[in-house]
C-alpha positions in Angstrom: -15.2 26.1 -7.5 -18.9 25.6 -9.1 -17.8 23.0 -11.6 -16.7 21.1 -9.4 -20.5 20.1 -8.1 -21.0 19.2 -11.6 -22.7 16.2 -12.5 -25.8 17.5 -10.4 -27.3 13.7 -10.1 -24.5 12.7 -7.0 -26.0 12.4 -3.8 -24.8 15.0 -1.4 -21.5 14.4 0.1 -21.5 14.6 4.0 -17.7 12.8 4.1 -14.6 14.7 4.8 -13.0 12.7 2.0 -16.1 12.9 -0.5 -15.1 16.2 -2.1 -11.6 14.5 -2.9 -13.4 11.7 -4.4 -15.9 14.0 -6.3 -13.2 16.0 -8.0 -11.7 12.8 -9.3 -15.0 11.6 -10.9 -15.5 14.7 -12.4 -12.1 14.7 -13.6 -12.4 11.3 -15.0 -15.7 12.4 -16.0 -14.6 15.4 -18.4 -11.2 13.2 -19.8 -13.7 10.5 -21.1 -16.3 12.9 -22.4 -13.6 14.8 -24.5 -12.1 11.5 -25.6 -15.8 10.4 -26.6 -16.6 13.1 -28.6 -13.4 13.4 -30.5 -14.2 9.6 -31.6 -17.7 10.3 -32.5 -16.2 13.3 -34.3 -13.7 11.5 -36.5 -16.3 8.3 -37.1 -18.9 11.0 -38.4 -16.1 12.5 -40.7 -15.0 9.3 -41.8 -18.7 8.1 -42.4 -19.3 11.3 -44.6 -15.8 11.2 -46.4 -15.9 7.6 -47.2 -19.5 7.4 -47.9 -20.9 5.1 -51.1 -20.5 7.3 -54.1 -21.7 5.8 -57.7 -18.1 5.4 -59.8 -16.1 5.7 -56.7 -13.2 3.2 -56.4 -12.5 1.5 -53.1 -9.2 3.1 -51.4 -6.6 0.6 -49.8 -4.8 2.5 -46.4 -2.2 0.8 -44.7 -2.0 1.4 -41.0 0.2 4.3 -39.4 2.9 3.0 -37.4 3.1 6.7 -35.9 -0.6 7.3 -35.4 -0.7 4.0 -33.2 2.7 5.1 -31.3 0.9 8.4 -30.5 -2.8 7.4 -29.3 -0.7 4.6 -27.4 1.4 6.8 -25.6 -1.4 9.3 -25.2 -3.8 7.0 -23.6 -1.0 5.6 -21.4 0.1 9.2 -20.0 -3.6 9.9 -19.4 -4.2 6.7 -17.2 -0.9 6.9 -15.5 -1.6 10.5 -14.9 -5.1 9.9 -13.0 -3.6 6.8 -11.2 -0.9 9.1 -9.8 -3.8 12.0 -8.9 -5.9 8.8 -7.4 -3.3 7.2 -5.3 -3.2 9.9 -2.4 -7.0 9.7 -1.8 -7.1 5.8 -2.4 -4.3 5.2 0.2 -5.8 8.0 2.8 -9.3 5.9 2.3 -7.9 2.4 2.5 -4.8 2.3 4.2 -4.9 1.4 7.7 -1.8 2.8 8.7 -3.3 6.5 7.3 -6.4 6.1 9.1 -7.2 8.9 11.5 -6.7 8.1 15.1 -8.8 8.7 18.4 -12.2 7.4 16.6 -15.4 8.5 18.3 -16.8 5.0 17.4 -15.5 1.8 16.7 -18.0 -1.0 15.3 -17.6 -4.3 13.6 -20.0 -4.9 11.0 -21.0 -8.1 9.6 -23.0 -8.8 6.5 -25.0 -11.7 6.1 -27.7 -12.9 3.8 -29.7 -10.6 4.1 -29.0 -8.1 7.2 -26.1 -6.0 8.3 -25.3 -6.9 12.0 -23.6 -3.9 13.9 -21.3 -4.8 17.1 -20.5 -1.9 19.6 -17.6 -3.1 21.9 -18.4 -2.5 25.5 -16.3 -0.7 28.2 -13.6 -3.2 28.0 -13.3 -2.6 24.3 -13.3 -6.1 23.2 -15.6 -8.0 20.6 -17.4 -11.3 21.7 -18.2 -10.2 25.4 -21.3 -10.2 27.4 -21.6 -6.3 27.1 -21.0 -6.0 23.5 -24.1 -4.1 22.3 -25.2 -5.6 19.2 -27.8 -4.0 16.7 -29.1 -5.3 13.3 -29.4 -3.0 10.2 -28.7 0.5 12.6 -25.3 2.2 12.5 -25.2 5.1 15.1 -22.4 7.5 15.0 -21.5 11.1 16.1 -21.0 13.7 13.7 -17.7 15.2 13.2 -15.6 12.3 14.7 -13.8 9.7 12.8 -15.8 6.4 12.9 -13.5 3.2 12.6 -15.3 0.2 11.1 -14.2 -3.5 11.1 -16.1 -5.3 8.3 -16.7 -8.9 7.7 -19.3 -11.3 6.3 -20.8 -14.8 7.2 -21.8 -16.4 4.1 -21.0 -14.9 0.8 -19.6 -11.3 -0.4 -21.4 -8.4 0.3 -20.6 -4.8 -0.1 -21.0 -2.1 2.2 -22.1 1.2 0.5 -23.2 4.5 1.5 -23.6 6.7 -1.1 -23.2 9.9 0.5 -20.1 8.9 2.4 -18.5 8.0 -0.8 -17.6 4.6 0.8 -17.8 1.3 -0.7 -16.3 -1.7 0.4 -16.8 -5.2 -0.3 -17.1 -7.5 2.5 -15.3 -11.2 2.5 -16.2 -14.1 4.5 -13.7 -15.0 7.0 -11.5 -11.9 6.5 -11.9 -8.4 8.4 -11.6 -5.2 6.3 -10.8 -1.8 8.0 -12.7 1.1 7.1 -12.6 4.8 8.5 -15.2 7.8 7.7 -16.0 11.0 9.3 -19.8 12.5 8.7 -19.8 16.3 8.7 -23.9 16.4 8.9 -26.5 14.8 10.8 -28.9 12.9 9.3 -29.9 9.3 8.4 -28.7 7.7 5.2 -29.1 4.3 3.7 -26.8 1.3 3.8 -27.6 -1.0 0.7 -25.6 -4.0 -0.4 -24.0 -3.3 -3.4 -23.2 -6.9 -4.5 -25.6 -9.3 -5.7 -25.6 -11.6 -2.7 -28.3 -13.7 -3.1 -32.2 -14.1 -3.7 -33.0 -11.3 -0.8 -30.3 -8.9 -2.3 -32.6 -6.2 -2.9 -33.9 -6.2 0.4 -30.6 -5.7 2.2 -30.8 -2.4 3.4 -29.2 -0.8 6.9 -29.2 2.7 8.0 -26.6 5.1 9.1 -28.1 7.7 11.9 -25.5 10.5 12.5 -26.1 12.5 15.8 -24.9 15.2 17.2 -22.2 14.9 20.0 -25.0 15.4 22.4 -27.7 12.9 21.1 -24.9 10.4 20.1 -23.9 10.2 24.0 -27.3 10.3 25.0 -28.3 7.2 22.6 -25.3 5.1 23.7 -26.4 5.7 27.5 -29.7 4.6 26.9 -28.6 1.7 25.0 -26.0 0.5 27.3 -28.7 0.8 30.3 -31.3 -1.2 28.9 
């Protein structure tokens, strides 16, 4: 459906759950656009109808309880419907109990002023041991495989954001937050910090590299044998 690709200014989607996020975005966009146009149309009508005219007396109009109930109820129904449509997608993306299993990579991401530290557990599967692989501002994952992220922060609130994945999550000091994604296209994508985190915020930029399966295995073997 071509209309689902609107608006065209959205970055390319390379995530398995990205299309669902885009569909919700477009739906909310159309709902708010229609409401905006309706409000502007009524405003213009009122400006013309009640404009100043020589000799015309002012009218004192009382509010309409019925009209207020109608637009309050309509707003409630629309917001509730959007919430119900968003809930399954939200649960799928945010609730660890619904994350896909068998990840092709598990990485701990630590935000700090002003870098992203990436830690891959070694063969023992534990973080904080001598065989961990630690990288700065470089996240490498295989394409078409689930990736689990363990997100935290050292100092202040940061925000891990990859627009092409439709993935955004605040990183909080002293807390680990689980995320997941599955990239569908090899390439390199920016990981900016989307939370104002200090003087060097604008320079806090990491990179996600999505490899083919063969390239990812070669990259892992090279890194762990260095």
